[in-house]
N, C-alpha and C positions, 0 to 999 in steps of 0.2 A: 444367540451368537456371542462369541467371546474372542478377545485378542489380548495380547500383552499391553500394547500401546495403541491408542486410537488417535489419529491426527485428522482434524476436521479442516480440510482445505488443501488444495494442490498447487498453491502459488509458491514463490521462491522460499518463503519462510517455512511452510509446512514440509516441502521437499527437503530442504537443507537440514532441518531438524531431524527428519526421519533417517536421512543418510548418515547422521552422526550418532545414532542410537546403537546400542549393542547389536551385533549381527546375529546373536543367538536368541533375539527376542522377536516375536511375531508382531509386525507393525501393519496396521490397516489405515490407509488414507482414504477418506471419503470426500467426494467433491460434488457440489450442488448441480453442476453442469458437466460439460466435457472437461477432461483433465487439463486441457490447455486454455480454458476460458477463465483465466484469473487476471486480475489487474496487473500482476507482475509481468505478464506477456505484453502489456500495452505500454510499459514505460519506454519513452523515447530517448530522453536526454542522456543518462549515463549513471555511473556509480563513482562516488568520491573515493579518493585514496590519499593518504598522507604520503607525499613524495619523499620528504626528508624532515629532519627535526627543525630545520629553519622555518618550515611552513606551519608548525604545530600551533603556535599562538594565534596566527592569522586565521587558520581553519577553525580553531576553537572559538575565537571571537566572532567570526562570521556566523557560526551556528547559533551562538548565544544571542547575537544582535537580531538575527532573523526571527528568533523565538521570543523576542521582547524580554529577554533575560528571565523568562519564566521556566527555562530549561533546568533539568537536573544536571549540575556540572559533572557529577560522577558518571552518569550515563553517557554524557557527551565525550568524556575522556576515554571511557571504555570503547566506545564506537570508533573514535579516531585511532586509538592505539591498536585496535584489532584490524584495521582496514587492510594493511599489507598482507596479513595472513589470509584473510578472506579472498583477496584478489589472487594470491598465489594458488589457493584452492581452486578458484574458478578457472584459471589458466590451465591447471592440471586436468580439469574436466573438459578442456577443449574450447573454452570461451575465447572467441577471436576478437580481441580488442584492436582498435586501430593502432597502427605502428608508424613511427617516423621512417624516413628512408634508410636510416642506419639500424633499424630493427628495434629501437627502444620504444617504450609505450608513448603514445600520443595523448596529450591532455588538452581539454578544452575548458572554457569558462562559461558559467551561467549566472543569471541574476542573483545578487546578494553575495557573490564570491569576490574576494579581492585578488584572486590569482587563479591561474589555470591548474585545476587539480582533479578534473573529471575524466574518467576513462569512458570510451563509448565504442559502439559498433554501429556505424551508419547512424540512422535515427530509429533503430529498433533494438536498443541495448537490452531492454527487458526481455524481449523475445529470445535474443541470443543467449542470455544468461539462464533464463528459466527453462528454455528448451533443452539446453545442455544438462541442467540439473534433472529435468524429467527423464531424459535418456539415461542418465547415470543411475537414478533411483530404480528404474526398471531393470537394471542389471543386478540389483540386490534381490536375491531369492527370498529374503525374509520380509520384503515390502510388497504389499498388494494395494492396488488402487481400484476403488469402486466409483464409477461415474454415475451421475444422476441420482445421487444418494443424499437426501437433505436431512440435516440435523433439525429435529423439531424441538428438542429439549435435551438437557443433560439429566442423568440419573444421579441423585444425591441423597445422602442420609447422614444426619448429624454433621453437616459441613464437610463431608467427604464425597468426592466425585467417584462414581463407579462406572462411568460410561455415558452413553447417549441413546436417546430414542430417535430413530431415523425412519425415513420413508424412501423406498426405492422407486425405480422407474415404473415398476408394475403397480405401484400404489400400496404395496404392503408396508405395514407399520410394525416395527419390531425393535427390541432393545439390542444394543451392542455393549456388552460388559467389557470393561478394560481396567487394568490395574492403574494406568495413567492415561489421562486424556489431555491432548494439546489442541487448543482452539487457534486455528490459523485461517479463519473464514473471511478475512478481508474487511473492507470498510462499509460505509453506509450510503454510497452514491445512488443506489437504486431507489432510495426514498425521495430523491430530488428530481425536479422536472428537467433541469439542465445539468448533466454530469458527464465526465469523461470515463466514468466507471461502467463496468458491465451492469446491466439492469438487474441481474439476479443477486447482486451483492447488496443485501438489505440489512446489514448489521445484526445478523442472527446471533452472533456471540454476545454482543452487547444486550440484546433482548433477553437472552436466557440469564445473563448476569443480573439484570434488573429483577427478573422473576425470582431468583434464588438469593438475593441479597448479597451478591458478590461485589466487592469494592470496585467502584469505577473512578476514573480520573478525567476531568476536563472534557466530557463528551460534547460540550458545546463549542469546542475548538475545531471548527470545520474550515478547511482551506479551499479557497476559490482560485482556480487557475486563471490567470488574466487573459490568456490567448487561446481560444478554441475557434475552429472554423464555424462561422455563423451559418445557420440553416433555419429555415422556417419550420422544418419538421422536428418539433421539440421532443417527440417521442423517441427519436433516435439517440444513440449514445453520441455525445459530442466528440468531435475529432480534435485531439490536442495538437497545437502547434508548439513544439518543444521550446523550452527555455533556452536551449542551445542556439536556436535561430537568432534570438536577440543577443545572446552571448557572442555570436559571430558577426554581429553588425546590423541586423534588421532593425528598422525604425517604425514607430507608430505615428500615424497621421490622423488628424480630425477630418470632418466632412469636407473642409476646404483644402485637404491634402497638405496641412501644415503640421510639423512636428510639435508635440505638446508636452512631452514627458521624457524623463531619463528612463530608458527601457530596462536598465539593470537594477532598478529599485527592487527590494524584497517583494514577493508576490502579493502580500496583502496590501501593501502601500500602493503598488502599481495598479492593482485591481480597483482600489478606491479612486485613483486618478482617472482610470478608464470609465468607470461609472459616471463620474462627474462630467467627463467630456461627452459621453453619450447623452446625458441630460442637457448639456449646453447645446449640442447639435440637434437634439430632438430626433436622434437616430438609434436604431437597435444594435449598432455595432460601430467600431472604429476600423481604420485601415492599417494593415501591416505590409510593409514593403521590404523586399530583400535586395533592392537595387544596389546596395553598397557591399554586398557579398559577391565575391568572384563566382562566375558561372560554374567553374570547375568545382569549387568548394560546395556549392549548392547541390550539384549532381552527385558528388561523392559522399557528402555528409548527411544529406536530407532526401535521399531518393524516394522514400516512402511518402513523405510529405508532398513532394512534387507529384507523384502518381495520384495520390488521393485528391489533391486540389484539381488536377486535370480532369479527373473523373467527375468532379462537381462543377466543371466549366471554368476553372481559373488556371492561368499559366503564370506561376510565380516568377518565371524568368522574364516576363514581359509586363506584368501588372501587379497592383496591390491586391490583397485578399481581405475580405471582411472577417474580423475576429470579435469575439465576445467572451466575457468571463463565464466560467461554469464550475460547479462543484467538482473538486478534484481529489482532495485528500482529507483524511480524518486523523488529526493529531491526538485526540483523546482516545479513550477506550477502556478496556478492562485494566485496572491498576495492577501492575506487576512489580516485583523486585528486580534486582540486577541479574537474576537468573531466570526471569520470566515466569516466576511462580505467582499465582493469584492468591486471594485471601481464602480460597477453598483448598483443602488438602487434595493432593493427587490431581490437581487441575493447573495447567499452564496455558499461557496465551502468548502468541508471537505475531509479528507482522503488524499490519494495520489494525487488527483487532485489539492489540494491546497498547498500553501506555506506560512506558518506562521513564518518560520525562525528557527524552532526547530532543524532541522537536519544540517543546515549549508551546507558545501560542501560535506559532507559524513555522512551517517546515522550510528549511533551506533546501534549495534545488539539489536533486541527486543524492540526498541523504537517505531517501526511503529504502532503496534496495540494500544499501549498506547496513542501515540500522536493522532491517528485517533479518538479514543473514547473520550479523554479529550476535544478536540476542536469541535467534533460533539455535545457533550453535551452543550458546551458554545454557539454554534450556536442556538441550540434549546431554550436555556434560553433567548437569545437575541430576537429571533423571537417571543417568548411568551410574551415579554414585550409590544409589540405594538398591539393596537386594530386593528382588521381586519375590512375591509370595509371602513376605514377612509383614506381620502386624497390619494386615489388610482387613478392613471392616467387612462383615458379611454382605453378600449381595442383596440388594433390595429387590424383593420379588414383586413383579408387575403383573397384574391380571387385568381386572376391569379398568384400571387406570389408562390403559392404552386407548380405550374408546374416546377419551377426551381429546385425542389428536386426529380424529377422523376428518373433521372439517378443516382442511389445511388452509383454505382461503381466509376463513374467519380468524384462524390463529395468526396468519401472516399480517392481516390488518390490525390485529390487536398488538402484535409486536411493533409494527410501524408506529401506531399511536403511542405506545409506551415510550419509544425512543424519542419521537418528536416532541411529546409533552415534556419529557425530562430536559431536552435541549432548550425548549422555550422557558422552562422554569429557571434553569441556570442562567440563561441570557438576561432574564428579568432581574435576577438576583445580582448579576454583575452590574446592571444599569443602576440599581439602587445603591450598591456599594460605591459606585463611582461618583455619585451625586454629592 
């Protein structure tokens, strides 16, 4: 099988990249599960936008501060400066952001932000954005989407990517040859016991990068979201209680129902405070209360959270809910340049799979959707510059080699071990360097 451009992943980054590639090129998007089962659909809070020039320094400093100043300043500037264009694009695709009574865009604030600069759609902004992108992508006759199609490996020869080896729903294993491959396969949440991510997102892009010696960056930088709904059923995906809830006035209480922290601290700092309080209380969770948020605001801004909590026996309008930190986001990933190109020729990486340095050591709330879209577009623009069919390496012929991928479970376990071992190695190295 062959295509001009192969995109691995159907989240907002993969879709947005595909939609901005040349319309005369055949593009195939493969996705490990259903087309709408990406973490992009789960994002509750919103997407940041630079409102005007007066907010630039504040937005830039908030992002750098949250990332412990390990961010790449160039990447941060590119993201912020590109935000208005991305939002205009999204509105053009029909994304319905909350509006003020006069019709202007409505902005909210989340933890780590010094001002309101976040656009939202209720508490399902990711679903609103990615759903509209998916619908738009389907209108492009040159874009095809293959569900339940898992990337097992990439095909490479002399540091040139020629596509991927995949397994379809029927269990067939075969190569897909492509002139350009874009990895947009999400984060690593499925490797963790408590995670807000879909379980099938297990860092496949990072695993194949390790296997092929592709440069990685900070893959031990893993963000824990401070507030997810506590459940004893740890095999389930953790339900995220959005940063926006605290941004609108929700407070955290200890076991005695006493407030113990500033709820708008950056996520990693707040997570540490919550863990400390849980240890002091001898409890597996802390309490979150929305009592200070007007009822009308709760119902209009957070209807999905209200419904989900009621389903699990909690009425957020009348009582506190138990919350606990859980793995949420992956700041590291495959190292890429400002155009999302990896260290391997004809291979790009976008979204949570990639690391361009925007987030540093800790992601600022609601920068993820924006960063994914900005650098997915830059990847598409760069790919579009090069003529297709020119100076391409000959296809690597695969025969008996495909047999090595028959045991999918063993391969998945090996990939998991490779990633977690590397994360542990880097964490130990950081500890030694800090001593």
